[in-house]
Structure formats: C-alpha cells, structure tokens
C-alpha positions as CSV (number, residue, x, y, z in Angstrom):
1,X,11.4,-17.3,14.8
2,X,14.3,-18.9,13.0
3,X,15.1,-17.7,9.5
4,X,14.5,-21.2,8.1
5,X,10.9,-21.2,9.4
6,X,11.4,-23.5,12.4
7,X,9.2,-22.7,15.4
8,X,11.3,-21.3,18.2
9,X,10.8,-18.6,20.8
10,X,10.8,-15.1,19.6
11,X,13.6,-13.3,21.6
12,X,13.2,-9.6,21.3
13,X,16.2,-7.2,21.6
14,X,14.7,-4.6,23.9
15,X,17.4,-2.1,23.4
16,X,16.3,-1.7,19.7
17,X,12.7,-1.2,20.6
18,X,11.1,1.7,18.6
19,X,9.8,4.1,21.3
20,X,7.0,5.1,18.8
21,X,5.5,1.7,19.3
22,X,2.5,1.5,21.7
23,X,3.5,0.5,25.2
24,X,3.0,-3.1,26.0
25,X,4.5,-6.5,25.2
26,X,4.3,-6.3,21.4
27,X,6.6,-4.0,19.6
28,X,8.7,-3.4,16.4
29,X,12.4,-2.5,16.6
30,X,14.3,0.1,14.8
31,X,15.9,-2.4,12.3
32,X,12.6,-2.1,10.4
33,X,13.3,-1.2,6.7
34,X,9.8,0.2,6.1
35,X,8.8,-2.5,3.6
36,X,5.2,-2.3,4.9
37,X,4.8,-6.1,5.0
38,X,3.7,-6.1,8.7
39,X,1.2,-3.3,8.0
40,X,-0.3,-5.4,5.1
41,X,-1.0,-8.4,7.4
42,X,-2.0,-6.4,10.4
43,X,-3.8,-3.3,9.1
44,X,-4.7,-0.7,11.7
45,X,-2.9,-2.7,14.4
46,X,0.5,-1.8,12.8
47,X,0.9,1.6,11.2
48,X,3.7,3.8,9.8
49,X,5.2,6.5,12.0
50,X,8.4,8.3,11.2
51,X,9.0,6.2,8.1
52,X,9.0,2.9,10.2
53,X,6.3,0.4,11.2
54,X,5.1,0.4,14.8
55,X,2.2,-1.0,16.8
56,X,-0.5,1.6,17.0
57,X,-1.9,-0.3,20.0
58,X,-1.6,-3.7,21.6
59,X,-3.5,-6.6,20.1
60,X,-7.0,-7.3,21.5
61,X,-8.6,-10.7,21.0
62,X,-7.6,-13.8,19.2
63,X,-7.8,-12.4,15.6
64,X,-5.5,-9.5,16.4
65,X,-3.1,-11.8,18.2
66,X,-3.0,-13.9,15.1
67,X,-2.4,-10.8,13.0
68,X,0.5,-9.8,15.2
69,X,2.0,-13.3,14.8
70,X,1.6,-13.0,11.1
71,X,3.6,-9.8,11.3
72,X,6.3,-11.7,13.1
73,X,6.5,-14.3,10.3
74,X,6.2,-11.9,7.4
75,X,8.8,-9.4,8.6
76,X,12.1,-9.8,6.5
77,X,14.2,-8.3,9.3
78,X,12.7,-10.1,12.3
79,X,11.8,-6.7,13.7
80,X,8.5,-7.7,15.2
81,X,8.7,-9.1,18.7
82,X,6.9,-9.7,21.9
83,X,8.4,-9.3,25.4
84,X,8.5,-12.8,26.9
85,X,8.8,-14.5,23.5
86,X,6.5,-17.3,22.6
87,X,5.7,-19.3,19.5
88,X,3.3,-18.5,16.7
89,X,0.1,-20.5,16.2
90,X,0.0,-23.1,13.4
91,X,-1.2,-22.4,9.9
92,X,-0.8,-18.7,9.7
93,X,0.9,-19.0,6.3
94,X,0.1,-19.6,3.6
95,X,-2.8,-17.3,4.4
96,X,-5.8,-17.8,2.2
97,X,-7.1,-14.5,0.8
98,X,-9.6,-16.1,-1.7
99,X,-10.5,-19.7,-2.7
100,X,-7.3,-21.2,-3.9
101,X,-5.2,-18.0,-3.5
102,X,-2.9,-17.5,-0.6
103,X,-0.2,-15.1,0.6
104,X,3.0,-17.0,1.3
105,X,4.4,-14.9,4.1
106,X,8.1,-15.3,5.1
107,X,9.0,-12.3,3.0
108,X,12.7,-12.1,2.0
109,X,15.0,-9.2,2.8
110,X,16.6,-9.7,-0.7
111,X,13.3,-8.6,-2.2
112,X,12.8,-5.8,0.3
113,X,10.0,-7.6,2.0
114,X,7.9,-8.2,-1.1
115,X,4.8,-10.4,-0.9
116,X,4.5,-13.7,-2.8
117,X,1.5,-15.9,-3.5
118,X,0.4,-19.5,-4.0
119,X,-2.4,-20.3,-6.4
120,X,-3.8,-23.8,-6.1
121,X,-4.9,-25.2,-9.5
122,X,-5.8,-28.7,-10.7
123,X,-3.5,-28.3,-13.7
124,X,-0.5,-27.4,-11.4
125,X,0.0,-24.9,-8.6
126,X,1.6,-21.5,-9.2
127,X,4.0,-19.6,-7.1
128,X,4.0,-15.9,-8.0
129,X,7.3,-14.4,-7.0
130,X,9.1,-16.0,-4.1
131,X,9.3,-15.9,-0.3
132,X,12.5,-16.8,1.5
133,X,13.1,-20.6,1.5
134,X,11.7,-22.3,4.6
135,X,11.0,-25.9,5.4
136,X,7.6,-24.8,6.8
137,X,6.6,-23.5,3.4
138,X,8.0,-26.5,1.6
139,X,5.8,-28.7,3.7
140,X,2.8,-26.5,3.1
141,X,3.4,-26.4,-0.7
142,X,3.9,-30.2,-0.7
143,X,0.6,-30.7,1.1
144,X,-1.0,-28.4,-1.4
145,X,0.3,-30.5,-4.4
146,X,3.6,-29.0,-5.1
147,X,4.6,-26.2,-7.4
148,X,4.3,-26.5,-11.2
149,X,5.2,-22.9,-12.3
150,X,7.1,-20.1,-10.6
151,X,6.0,-16.8,-12.2
152,X,8.4,-14.0,-11.6
153,X,7.1,-10.5,-12.0
154,X,10.4,-8.8,-12.3
155,X,14.0,-8.9,-11.2
156,X,13.6,-7.3,-7.7
157,X,11.3,-10.0,-6.2
158,X,13.1,-13.3,-7.2
159,X,14.3,-14.1,-3.7
160,X,14.7,-17.9,-3.3
161,X,12.8,-18.9,-6.5
162,X,15.6,-21.1,-7.6
163,X,15.4,-23.2,-4.4
164,X,11.7,-23.7,-4.7
165,X,12.0,-24.5,-8.4
166,X,14.6,-27.2,-7.6
167,X,12.6,-28.5,-4.7
168,X,9.5,-29.1,-6.8
169,X,10.9,-29.4,-10.3
170,X,8.9,-26.3,-11.4
171,X,9.2,-24.3,-14.6
172,X,10.3,-20.7,-14.0
173,X,9.0,-17.8,-16.0
174,X,10.6,-14.3,-16.4
175,X,10.9,-11.6,-19.0
176,X,14.0,-11.5,-21.2
177,X,14.9,-8.0,-20.0
178,X,15.0,-9.1,-16.3
179,X,16.3,-12.6,-16.9
180,X,19.8,-11.8,-15.5
181,X,18.1,-12.0,-12.0
182,X,17.0,-15.6,-12.7
183,X,19.6,-17.3,-15.0
184,X,18.1,-20.6,-14.1
185,X,14.7,-19.7,-15.6
186,X,13.3,-22.3,-18.0
187,X,10.8,-20.1,-19.9
188,X,11.5,-16.6,-21.2
189,X,8.8,-14.0,-22.1
190,X,9.6,-11.5,-24.8
191,X,8.2,-8.3,-26.2
192,X,5.1,-6.6,-24.8
193,X,2.3,-8.8,-26.2
194,X,0.3,-10.9,-23.7
195,X,1.0,-14.6,-23.7
196,X,-1.0,-17.6,-22.4
197,X,1.5,-19.6,-20.4
198,X,-0.7,-22.1,-18.7
199,X,-4.4,-22.9,-18.6
200,X,-6.2,-19.7,-17.5
201,X,-2.9,-17.9,-16.9
202,X,-2.1,-14.8,-19.0
203,X,1.3,-13.1,-18.7
204,X,1.3,-9.4,-19.7
205,X,4.6,-7.6,-20.0
206,X,4.4,-4.1,-18.4
207,X,7.7,-2.4,-18.8
208,X,8.1,0.6,-16.5
209,X,9.0,-0.3,-12.9
210,X,11.7,-2.4,-14.6
211,X,12.2,-3.0,-18.3
212,X,11.2,-6.6,-17.8
213,X,8.2,-6.2,-15.5
214,X,5.3,-8.6,-16.0
215,X,1.8,-9.0,-14.5
216,X,-0.1,-12.2,-14.4
217,X,-3.9,-12.5,-14.8
218,X,-5.3,-15.8,-13.5
219,X,-8.8,-16.9,-14.6
220,X,-9.8,-13.3,-15.5
221,X,-10.1,-12.6,-11.8
222,X,-6.7,-12.3,-10.0
223,X,-4.1,-9.8,-11.1
224,X,-0.6,-10.4,-9.7
225,X,1.1,-7.1,-10.2
226,X,4.7,-7.3,-8.7
227,X,5.7,-3.6,-8.2
228,X,3.8,-2.2,-11.2
229,X,0.4,-1.6,-9.5
230,X,-0.9,-1.8,-5.9
231,X,-3.7,-0.8,-3.6
232,X,-3.1,2.3,-1.5
233,X,-4.7,1.2,1.9
234,X,-4.8,4.7,3.2
235,X,-6.5,6.3,0.2
236,X,-8.5,3.2,-0.7
237,X,-7.5,3.3,-4.4
238,X,-5.1,1.9,-7.0
239,X,-1.6,3.4,-7.1
240,X,1.7,3.1,-8.7
241,X,5.1,4.0,-7.2
242,X,6.8,6.8,-9.1
243,X,9.5,7.1,-6.5
244,X,10.3,3.4,-7.1
245,X,10.2,3.4,-10.9
246,X,13.6,2.1,-12.0
247,X,13.1,2.1,-15.8
248,X,10.6,4.6,-17.2
249,X,7.5,6.3,-15.7
250,X,6.2,7.0,-19.2
251,X,6.6,3.3,-20.2
252,X,4.8,2.3,-17.0
253,X,1.9,4.7,-17.7
254,X,1.6,3.2,-21.2
255,X,1.8,-0.3,-19.8
256,X,-1.0,0.3,-17.3
257,X,-3.1,1.9,-20.1
258,X,-2.8,-1.3,-22.1
259,X,-3.8,-3.2,-19.0
260,X,-7.2,-1.5,-19.0
261,X,-8.5,-3.9,-21.6
262,X,-8.1,-6.8,-19.1
263,X,-10.7,-8.0,-16.6
264,X,-9.7,-8.5,-13.0
265,X,-11.3,-8.3,-9.6
266,X,-8.3,-8.7,-7.3
267,X,-5.0,-6.7,-7.2
268,X,-2.3,-8.7,-5.5
269,X,1.0,-6.8,-5.5
270,X,4.5,-7.5,-4.3
271,X,4.6,-4.2,-2.4
272,X,1.5,-2.2,-1.2
273,X,-1.9,-3.4,-0.2
274,X,-4.1,-6.0,-1.9
275,X,-7.8,-5.5,-2.7
276,X,-10.9,-7.1,-4.1
277,X,-13.5,-5.0,-5.9
278,X,-15.9,-5.6,-8.8
279,X,-14.2,-5.8,-12.1
280,X,-16.0,-2.7,-13.4
281,X,-14.9,-0.7,-10.5
282,X,-11.3,-1.9,-10.8
283,X,-11.3,-0.9,-14.5
284,X,-12.6,2.6,-13.7
285,X,-10.0,3.0,-11.0
286,X,-7.2,1.9,-13.3
287,X,-8.3,4.3,-16.0
288,X,-8.4,7.1,-13.5
289,X,-4.9,6.2,-12.2
290,X,-3.5,6.2,-15.8
291,X,-4.9,9.8,-16.2
292,X,-3.3,10.9,-12.9
293,X,0.0,9.3,-14.0
294,X,-0.1,11.2,-17.3
295,X,-0.6,14.5,-15.4
296,X,2.2,13.9,-12.9
C-alpha cells in the first residue's frame, strides 16, 4: 500500500514481524507505534500485547478479511502486512459508521494515527480533523460532493488539513489557542462559549487536553471529540486520557462537566474507540466520568 493511497501489493518485511502476532499470513511488525488505529477497525482480531498491536488470531471469513485490510489502510506506519502481499478490496474507506457519517482511514503518523471523519450534509460536507493526503480519499470526497468545512479539534490532529482545504476550497476552523498548528485557518474560535458555525454544527471549546481543544456536536447526535473524550473498548465506558493531557487535567474535567448539558448519541474520537448509545445513557456515563476525574 503506497503512502499516497495507490493500490499496490503489500510487501511485508518479515524480519520485523512481531513474534507476539498469531502464526499465519497476517501479522503486525515491530514498527507499530501503539496508536490503536488497527485495533479500532479490527476489534478482537487485533489486540494489544506488550504495548504493541498484534493479530490475536488469523482472519476468518470475508468480514474479518475486510477488517484486516482496513487495518492495513489505517495504520500510519504501514506495520500491518500479509505474507504474499495482495491488494485491498475497493471501498474500505471512507467507512460508513452511521448514515452520512464515515471514518476516513489513512491515518497520519504526524497525528500519531488519529482518526478523522467525513460528514455528508446537503449544506456542505464536513471533514473533522484530517487523514493523510491521498488521491483515493480525494476521489471519494469529490464523489461525495467535496468538503465545505474542515473542523480541527486541536493542534495534534491537523495532519494534511491544509492540502484538503486547498483541494476543495474549504473553510478551516480551529481555536485561537491552537491556531499555530494551522496558520492557514480561515475561521478562528475564541473563548469557551459554544458557537454555531454551520447549520446544525455546534463548536464547543473544551480546554484541557490542549488549551485550544474543541469538540463538535452535529445535529444533536454526533459528538466529535478529538482527544478530549473517547470510548474505552475494553471497559465499555467513556474515558479521558490523563497520561496524554498536555494542558490541564483540572481544565479538562471542568470542560467535560460543561459538556454534560449537551445531547449526543455518538462519541467519535481521534484516539480511542467510538460508540453509539442512547443520549440518556451517554449523559449518565459522562457525568460519572467527570466524578471519577475529580477524584483522580
């Protein structure tokens, strides 16, 4: 798989194969940076062992083969391979998670393998954070109607946002405190008050992970959280990353407490798992998380 998204044979480097990966053709090498991207798209099939991702077992059936190929395309270090190579099936990414909401794949190493999302809307499509720039995604975004807005959650997950913005003539949003990461941004968010930035799109500053972190609520349903909030796939609950809080844990706790007045059913993060639950359950889980954060 070429870095620009062209379909080519996957040529594994067997000498780097992680011996903790299950025996068989599919494996992950030791260049893995433990970003968890492959585990998100192939849960259960790919797991964490010794602080690296490995295949727990070999894929069985068409759906697991597709999940393994998604892991190939999503991995920012090209660490997922298959003995004998091969080419991925078509249309693995963007990967639709809900009507009009897709994960982009092609995660960038510059954002430590963070996920990004495409939201299709009649008023103009949204790209939340950025994947690495590939012609395959450019084609997919073009077929979907282009990109009207690039919504950046914080300075860490900017990746190739500038290239996608230029390609589609999109507006780019970021908070003033993280704007140095995107000097080309056309629209700057300020303060901590929520702001409507497009039809049905609410930007909510949530200082904590970084000073300029922002989450975006779309249609009162989808919450795009950057690195401020995620779903812990192992525990089956909301979580926040204290060991990756670059600005202030106290501020992040306060930010998430303010977020409890918002309605959402989906949590779609840059790092960590995504999840869909009833809005009332999400709210209860968020309130419980805030209490745990206060006590930690």
